[in-house]
C-alpha positions as CSV (number, residue, x, y, z in Angstrom):
1,M,93.0,150.4,61.6
2,M,95.7,150.4,64.6
3,K,92.5,149.2,66.9
4,T,91.7,146.5,65.2
5,L,94.1,144.6,65.3
6,L,94.9,145.1,69.1
7,A,91.1,144.2,68.9
8,S,91.3,140.9,67.2
9,P,94.1,139.1,68.7
10,L,92.0,140.0,72.5
11,R,88.7,138.6,71.2
12,R,90.8,135.0,70.4
13,W,92.1,135.3,73.5
14,L,88.6,136.1,75.0
15,L,87.2,133.3,72.8
16,I,89.6,130.6,74.0
17,V,89.6,131.3,77.7
18,A,85.3,131.2,77.5
19,A,85.6,127.9,75.7
20,S,88.2,126.1,78.2
21,V,86.1,127.3,81.1
22,F,83.6,126.4,79.5
23,A,85.1,122.9,78.8
24,L,85.8,122.6,82.7
25,I,82.3,123.2,83.4
26,L,81.2,120.4,81.3
27,G,83.6,117.8,82.4
28,L,82.8,118.5,86.0
29,A,78.8,118.0,85.2
30,L,79.4,114.8,83.4
31,I,81.9,113.1,86.4
32,Y,79.1,114.5,88.8
33,L,76.2,112.9,86.1
34,Q,78.2,109.9,85.9
35,N,79.2,110.0,89.6
36,D,74.8,110.0,90.5
37,I,74.2,107.4,87.9
38,H,76.2,104.8,89.4
39,R,75.3,105.5,93.1
40,N,71.5,105.9,91.7
41,Y,72.6,101.9,90.4
42,L,74.1,100.8,93.8
43,D,71.5,102.2,96.1
44,P,69.4,98.8,96.9
45,K,66.0,101.3,97.2
46,M,64.4,100.0,99.9
47,P,64.6,100.8,103.4
48,F,67.0,99.4,106.1
49,Q,64.4,99.4,109.0
50,I,62.4,96.2,106.8
51,Y,65.6,94.8,104.8
52,K,66.5,91.1,106.2
53,P,70.8,91.3,107.2
54,P,72.4,87.9,105.3
55,P,73.6,85.3,108.7
56,A,75.5,86.0,111.2
57,P,78.8,84.6,111.6
58,D,79.7,82.5,114.0
59,Y,83.1,83.5,115.0
60,G,83.7,80.2,117.4
61,V,84.2,78.3,114.5
62,N,87.1,78.8,111.3
63,A,84.4,80.0,108.4
64,G,83.5,83.1,110.8
65,W,87.4,84.1,110.2
66,Y,89.7,85.0,107.2
67,L,92.1,83.9,109.1
68,N,92.3,83.3,113.2
69,P,95.6,80.8,114.0
70,A,93.5,80.0,117.4
71,I,90.7,78.1,115.7
72,A,92.1,77.2,112.8
73,R,94.8,75.8,114.9
74,Y,98.4,76.3,112.9
75,Y,101.2,78.0,114.6
76,A,101.1,81.6,116.6
77,D,104.5,82.5,117.7
78,P,103.8,83.8,121.4
79,R,106.7,86.1,120.8
80,K,104.4,88.2,118.6
81,V,102.0,90.4,118.8
82,D,98.1,89.7,118.3
83,V,96.6,91.8,115.2
84,F,92.9,92.1,114.9
85,F,92.5,93.0,111.4
86,I,89.3,94.2,109.9
87,H,89.3,94.6,106.2
88,G,87.5,97.4,104.5
89,T,84.5,97.0,101.9
90,S,84.5,95.1,98.9
91,F,80.5,94.5,98.3
92,N,79.2,97.1,96.0
93,G,75.8,96.9,96.9
94,H,72.6,97.3,94.5
95,T,71.1,93.4,95.8
96,G,70.8,94.8,99.1
97,W,72.5,96.8,102.2
98,L,74.7,94.7,103.6
99,G,77.4,92.0,102.2
100,G,76.8,88.7,103.2
101,T,79.8,86.2,105.1
102,S,79.3,83.4,102.3
103,S,79.8,85.5,99.2
104,N,82.2,83.8,97.3
105,A,82.8,87.2,94.9
106,I,83.4,89.1,98.5
107,K,85.6,86.7,99.7
108,D,87.9,86.7,96.4
109,E,88.5,90.6,96.5
110,V,88.9,90.6,100.1
111,Q,91.9,87.6,100.5
112,R,93.3,88.7,96.2
113,V,93.9,92.4,97.5
114,Q,92.8,93.4,100.9
115,L,94.9,90.5,103.2
116,S,98.0,90.7,100.8
117,N,97.9,94.2,100.8
118,Y,97.2,95.6,103.7
119,A,97.2,92.2,106.5
120,A,100.5,90.9,105.2
121,P,103.2,93.7,106.4
122,F,102.0,93.1,110.1
123,A,102.1,89.4,109.7
124,I,106.4,89.1,110.1
125,M,105.6,90.9,113.7
126,G,102.5,89.7,114.2
127,N,99.7,87.3,114.3
128,V,97.2,88.4,112.1
129,Y,92.9,87.5,113.1
130,A,91.0,88.6,110.1
131,P,86.9,88.2,110.6
132,K,84.8,87.7,108.5
133,Y,82.0,90.7,109.1
134,R,79.1,91.8,107.4
135,Q,80.1,94.4,105.9
136,A,78.2,97.8,105.0
137,S,77.8,98.4,100.6
138,L,80.6,100.7,98.5
139,Y,77.0,102.8,98.4
140,T,76.9,103.4,101.9
141,Q,80.3,104.8,102.3
142,L,79.2,107.3,99.0
143,T,76.7,109.0,101.2
144,L,75.4,110.1,104.8
145,K,71.7,109.2,104.3
146,Q,69.4,107.5,107.2
147,D,69.7,104.2,105.5
148,A,73.3,103.8,104.8
149,V,74.0,105.8,108.4
150,E,71.7,102.6,109.3
151,A,73.6,100.2,107.6
152,R,77.6,101.1,108.6
153,Q,76.0,101.8,112.3
154,F,74.7,97.6,111.8
155,A,78.3,96.1,110.9
156,Y,79.8,97.0,114.2
157,G,78.2,94.8,115.9
158,D,79.9,91.7,114.2
159,I,82.8,93.1,114.4
160,E,82.2,93.5,118.5
161,A,81.5,90.4,118.7
162,A,84.1,89.0,116.8
163,F,87.0,91.1,118.9
164,R,85.4,89.2,121.6
165,Q,86.1,86.5,120.7
166,F,89.8,87.4,119.3
167,L,90.6,88.5,123.5
168,K,88.7,84.9,124.5
169,T,91.7,82.5,122.6
170,R,94.2,84.6,120.7
171,R,97.7,83.1,121.4
172,G,100.3,85.2,121.6
173,G,101.4,87.5,124.8
174,R,100.4,90.3,126.4
175,G,100.1,93.0,123.8
176,F,98.4,93.2,120.9
177,V,97.1,95.8,117.9
178,I,94.1,96.9,115.9
179,V,94.1,97.2,112.7
180,G,91.2,99.0,110.3
181,L,90.9,99.1,106.7
182,E,88.9,101.7,104.9
183,Q,85.2,101.2,106.4
184,G,87.3,98.5,108.7
185,G,88.8,101.7,109.8
186,L,86.2,103.5,110.9
187,L,84.4,100.1,113.3
188,A,87.7,100.1,114.4
189,E,87.6,103.9,115.8
190,R,84.8,103.0,118.1
191,L,85.6,99.1,118.7
192,V,89.0,101.7,120.3
193,R,86.8,103.5,122.1
194,D,84.5,101.0,123.1
195,E,86.2,97.9,124.3
196,V,90.3,99.2,124.9
197,A,90.3,102.8,126.1
198,S,87.2,102.6,128.9
199,K,89.0,99.6,130.4
200,P,92.1,99.5,132.0
201,D,93.1,95.8,131.6
202,L,92.9,95.8,127.8
203,S,94.4,99.9,127.6
204,Q,97.6,98.6,128.8
205,Q,97.7,95.8,126.4
206,L,97.1,98.1,123.6
207,V,100.2,98.5,121.6
208,A,98.4,100.8,119.0
209,A,95.8,101.0,116.7
210,Y,96.0,101.9,112.5
211,F,93.5,103.4,111.0
212,L,94.0,102.3,107.5
213,D,92.3,105.3,104.2
214,T,90.4,106.2,107.2
215,A,89.5,109.8,108.3
216,A,89.4,109.2,112.0
217,S,88.5,112.4,114.0
218,E,91.2,115.0,115.6
219,Q,89.0,115.2,118.4
220,Q,89.1,111.7,119.6
221,F,92.2,110.7,118.2
222,G,93.8,113.7,117.2
223,V,97.8,114.6,119.0
224,K,95.2,115.9,122.0
225,G,92.8,112.8,121.4
226,A,89.8,112.3,123.9
227,I,90.3,108.5,122.8
228,L,93.9,107.8,122.2
229,P,96.3,110.2,120.9
230,A,97.9,110.5,117.4
231,C,101.4,108.3,117.3
232,Q,104.6,111.4,117.7
233,S,107.3,109.3,116.7
234,R,107.8,105.0,116.0
235,Q,108.7,105.0,119.7
236,E,105.8,105.2,121.1
237,S,103.1,102.2,122.2
238,D,99.4,103.2,123.1
239,C,98.9,105.8,119.9
240,V,97.1,105.6,117.1
241,V,98.7,105.9,113.2
242,S,95.8,107.2,111.0
243,Y,96.1,108.4,107.2
244,I,93.9,108.8,104.8
245,A,95.8,109.0,101.3
246,V,95.4,111.2,98.7
247,D,97.2,111.4,95.4
248,S,99.2,114.7,95.0
249,H,98.0,115.0,91.2
250,R,94.0,115.2,92.0
251,P,93.8,117.9,94.5
252,D,89.9,117.3,93.4
253,L,89.6,114.3,95.2
254,A,90.5,115.8,98.7
255,L,86.9,117.6,99.1
256,Q,85.1,114.6,98.0
257,M,86.6,112.0,100.6
258,T,86.4,114.7,103.1
259,Q,82.5,115.2,102.8
260,K,82.0,112.1,103.1
261,A,83.9,111.7,106.3
262,A,82.2,110.0,109.6
263,K,82.5,110.1,113.0
264,W,80.9,108.7,116.0
265,E,79.4,110.3,118.8
266,G,77.6,107.5,120.9
267,D,76.4,104.9,118.9
268,T,75.6,106.9,116.3
269,L,77.4,108.0,113.0
270,T,77.0,111.3,112.3
271,A,79.4,114.1,109.4
272,L,83.1,114.6,110.4
273,G,82.1,118.4,109.6
274,S,84.3,120.6,110.6
275,D,86.4,118.4,112.3
276,K,89.3,117.6,110.8
277,P,90.6,114.2,110.1
278,V,94.1,113.2,111.8
279,C,96.9,112.5,109.5
280,V,99.9,110.8,110.8
281,N,102.8,110.0,107.9
282,P,103.1,106.6,108.1
283,L,106.8,106.7,106.3
284,V,107.9,108.2,109.3
285,G,105.3,107.5,112.1
286,A,104.3,110.3,113.1
287,A,102.1,113.5,113.7
288,T,104.2,115.9,111.1
289,L,103.4,118.5,108.5
290,Q,106.6,117.6,107.3
291,Q,107.0,117.2,103.6
292,I,108.7,113.4,103.9
293,D,111.2,113.0,100.7
294,A,111.1,109.7,99.2
295,K,114.2,108.4,100.5
296,R,112.2,107.7,103.7
297,S,110.3,105.2,102.1
298,Q,110.9,101.5,103.1
299,G,108.8,100.0,100.5
300,A,105.5,99.7,98.5
301,T,104.4,97.2,96.2
302,N,101.5,95.9,94.6
303,A,100.9,92.0,96.0
304,T,97.6,91.6,95.0
305,G,96.8,88.5,94.2
306,L,99.8,86.4,96.3
307,E,99.2,84.0,98.4
308,W,99.2,84.3,102.8
309,G,102.5,84.3,103.7
310,A,104.1,85.5,99.9
311,D,106.7,88.2,99.8
312,P,106.1,90.9,97.4
313,A,109.2,92.8,96.3
314,L,109.1,96.0,97.5
315,I,110.6,99.1,95.7
316,A,111.8,101.2,98.2
317,H,112.7,105.3,98.1
318,K,109.6,105.7,95.3
319,V,107.4,107.2,96.9
320,S,106.8,110.9,99.1
321,A,104.3,112.1,101.6
322,R,102.6,115.1,103.5
323,C,99.9,115.5,105.3
324,M,98.1,119.1,105.0
325,G,94.6,119.8,105.8
326,G,94.4,116.6,107.7
327,L,95.2,114.2,104.6
328,L,97.8,112.5,103.0
329,F,98.9,113.9,99.8
330,V,101.0,111.1,98.2
331,D,103.5,111.0,95.3
332,K,103.7,107.1,93.5
333,P,105.9,105.6,91.3
334,D,104.9,105.9,87.6
335,S,104.5,102.2,87.4
336,P,102.1,99.8,86.1
337,A,102.1,98.0,89.1
338,F,100.4,101.6,90.4
339,K,98.0,102.1,88.0
340,T,94.7,103.5,88.8
341,P,92.2,101.0,89.3
342,S,89.6,101.6,85.3
343,S,86.1,100.6,87.0
344,W,84.2,103.2,89.0
345,E,83.0,101.0,91.7
346,D,87.2,99.7,92.2
347,R,88.7,103.4,92.2
348,R,86.4,103.5,95.3
349,K,87.4,101.3,97.0
350,V,90.9,99.4,98.6
351,R,93.7,100.4,96.4
352,P,94.9,96.8,94.9
353,Y,98.6,98.1,96.4
354,N,99.9,99.4,99.1
355,L,102.4,102.1,98.9
356,F,103.5,102.2,102.9
357,Y,103.9,98.2,103.1
358,G,107.4,98.5,104.1
359,D,106.8,101.5,106.0
360,L,103.8,99.6,108.1
361,Q,106.2,96.7,108.9
362,A,108.9,98.9,110.6
363,D,106.2,100.6,112.1
364,L,105.1,97.5,114.3
365,Q,108.2,96.7,114.4
366,A,109.5,99.6,116.5
367,R,106.3,100.0,118.4
368,W,105.9,96.1,119.7
369,Q,109.7,96.6,120.8
370,A,108.6,99.7,122.9
371,F,106.1,98.6,124.2
372,Q,108.1,95.4,125.6
373,A,110.9,97.9,126.9
374,R,108.0,99.4,129.0
375,A,107.8,98.0,132.7
376,P,105.6,95.4,133.4
377,I,101.4,95.6,134.4
378,S,101.3,94.7,137.4
């Protein structure tokens, strides 16, 4: 009788555990199935080699840019640093591999979400130049299949052409900054390597490179990076600030981010593989493994929809972050302004808010001052 009484609770416990494991497996299976369904829908289903790209932008005219004070002839403060900003993905795909620069939907998302949240922090100390380009679709960011890789490689050609026009026409002083966001960050990596780091006259003018929400290669851009070192303090210039943020309550997303990460080997994109992403904590502007408390945060915001030049309200001392395994694990404010987007596609693109808006402002200010304090270039 006693054995039967003991066995009954044990049996119930085992049934509960088994049911929980089954529910977990079923939930993960449904997530993967949903991901496959969405990816399949976004797949253009044609070889990239036979795909006809949209028309190339003309960087000699205002229509080739979202922002360009030199060509649009609005005031560019010569006391500020010129900022070359490369936006992230705003084209989902399905209809093609590349997003055209004349699409109103693409332009609206870049201007409404990305420029206001991610380019604007650099505008207080900088003159921002933001080119349009034939971006690779969201689908290409979710796979390393050859056609998708070729589309991402193609996008670099536009960025290179825009940067060369930027160098010809920029109005600021001798220093400049490169900022790349998500897909734009990967393109910025190659731009820094090919157009800046290998050319002494330009490398001396680089204040800093920012690869935002980008899994940059530690071998190439780490503290001992072969191309450019990661920043170790805000008093440094000629270094890289790079991070890819993960919600600390969603560690399951970390594996997904590293699995799709890529790096440049020559002109070709390859999987990041065993190479680890660079993590510079934007709360302090340094490559550190320390937990940075929220009291160091200078302001998160949701600036989506604000007009260019409008100052958003910043929420300070509410974001903490720590670099672990090359990723930035973040605790964000419990506010509707920072909620996860509802659609599957939007959850895989740039967040419609910036947890480090005030921190990036302070970071650029400190690095620009450090750059100016250096001895003049002979």
